[in-house]
C-alpha positions as CSV (number, residue, x, y, z in Angstrom):
1,X,48.8,55.9,45.7
2,X,47.3,52.9,44.0
3,X,46.9,55.0,40.9
4,X,50.6,55.6,40.5
5,X,52.1,54.4,37.2
6,X,52.3,54.9,33.5
7,X,49.5,54.3,31.1
8,X,49.9,55.5,27.5
9,X,52.9,57.6,28.7
10,X,50.6,59.6,30.9
11,X,50.8,59.8,34.7
12,X,47.6,58.7,36.4
13,X,48.2,60.5,39.7
14,X,48.8,63.9,38.1
15,X,45.8,63.5,35.8
16,X,43.5,62.4,38.6
17,X,44.4,65.2,41.0
18,X,44.3,67.8,38.3
19,X,40.8,66.6,37.1
20,X,39.5,66.7,40.7
21,X,40.8,70.2,41.2
22,X,39.6,71.3,37.8
23,X,36.1,70.0,38.6
24,X,36.1,71.8,41.9
25,X,37.3,75.0,40.3
26,X,34.4,74.9,37.9
27,X,31.8,74.8,40.6
28,X,29.8,77.9,41.2
29,X,30.5,77.8,44.9
30,X,33.3,75.9,46.7
31,X,32.1,74.7,50.1
32,X,34.2,74.2,53.2
33,X,33.5,70.5,52.9
34,X,34.9,70.5,49.3
35,X,38.0,72.3,50.5
36,X,38.6,70.0,53.5
37,X,38.0,66.9,51.4
38,X,40.6,68.0,48.8
39,X,43.1,69.0,51.5
40,X,42.6,65.7,53.3
41,X,43.2,63.8,50.1
42,X,46.3,65.7,49.2
43,X,47.8,65.4,52.7
44,X,47.0,61.6,52.9
45,X,48.6,61.1,49.5
46,X,51.7,63.0,50.6
47,X,51.9,60.9,53.7
48,X,51.5,57.7,51.8
49,X,54.1,58.6,49.2
50,X,56.5,59.6,51.9
51,X,56.0,56.3,53.6
52,X,56.7,54.6,50.3
53,X,59.9,56.5,49.8
54,X,61.1,55.9,53.3
55,X,60.7,52.1,52.7
56,X,62.8,52.3,49.5
57,X,66.6,52.3,49.5
58,X,66.8,54.9,46.8
59,X,67.6,58.6,47.0
60,X,65.0,61.1,45.8
61,X,67.0,61.7,42.6
62,X,66.8,58.0,41.8
63,X,63.1,57.7,42.1
64,X,61.1,57.3,38.9
65,X,60.2,60.5,37.1
66,X,56.5,59.7,37.6
67,X,56.8,59.5,41.3
68,X,58.9,62.6,41.7
69,X,56.5,64.6,39.5
70,X,53.5,63.5,41.6
71,X,55.4,64.3,44.9
72,X,56.2,67.8,43.5
73,X,52.5,68.3,42.5
74,X,51.3,67.1,45.9
75,X,53.7,69.5,47.7
76,X,52.7,72.5,45.5
77,X,49.0,71.8,45.9
78,X,49.4,71.2,49.7
79,X,51.2,74.6,50.0
80,X,48.3,76.3,48.2
81,X,45.7,74.6,50.3
82,X,47.6,75.2,53.6
83,X,47.9,78.9,53.2
84,X,44.3,80.3,53.1
85,X,45.5,83.7,54.2
86,X,47.1,84.3,50.8
87,X,43.6,84.3,49.3
88,X,42.0,86.1,52.3
89,X,40.3,82.9,53.2
90,X,38.3,82.9,49.9
91,X,37.9,79.1,49.2
92,X,37.3,79.8,45.5
93,X,40.6,81.6,45.2
94,X,42.4,78.9,47.1
95,X,41.1,76.2,44.8
96,X,41.9,78.4,41.8
97,X,45.5,78.7,43.0
98,X,45.7,74.9,43.4
99,X,44.3,74.6,39.9
100,X,47.1,76.8,38.5
101,X,49.7,74.5,40.3
102,X,48.1,71.3,39.0
103,X,47.7,72.8,35.5
104,X,51.4,73.7,35.4
105,X,52.3,70.2,36.4
106,X,50.0,68.8,33.6
107,X,51.5,71.1,31.0
108,X,55.0,70.2,32.1
109,X,54.2,66.5,32.2
110,X,52.8,66.5,28.6
111,X,55.6,68.6,27.2
112,X,58.5,66.5,28.5
113,X,59.5,63.5,26.3
114,X,59.1,60.3,28.3
C-alpha cells in the first residue's frame, strides 16, 4: 500500500499491479508459483487497504478516487484469481482474465479527467 498516491496524475497502485499482471501474461508458461505469488500479493493488498479504510472515519464514497479505483481493481483481480474453475484450472487463462480486468482499470483510469 506504500505505492498509493498520485504522480503525474497517474495512479501508482493500478500501474504497478497492471504491469505485474501484464508481464506474467506475456510469459510462455505461467507456473503455479507465479500464480500463487500474484494471488498472495493481491490478497495482502486487499487486506491492507481494508485495514486502512477501517481505521478511517470516512464512508467508502468519501474515499479518494485513487483509493477506490485501486480497491475495485484488487477486488476484480482477486475474483479472477480466486475462481480457477472458470478457466478449467488453466493458469495462463486465469492470468489472462486478470490481465483483462487490470487493463480495463488502466483504460478507465486514463480516460477519466482527474
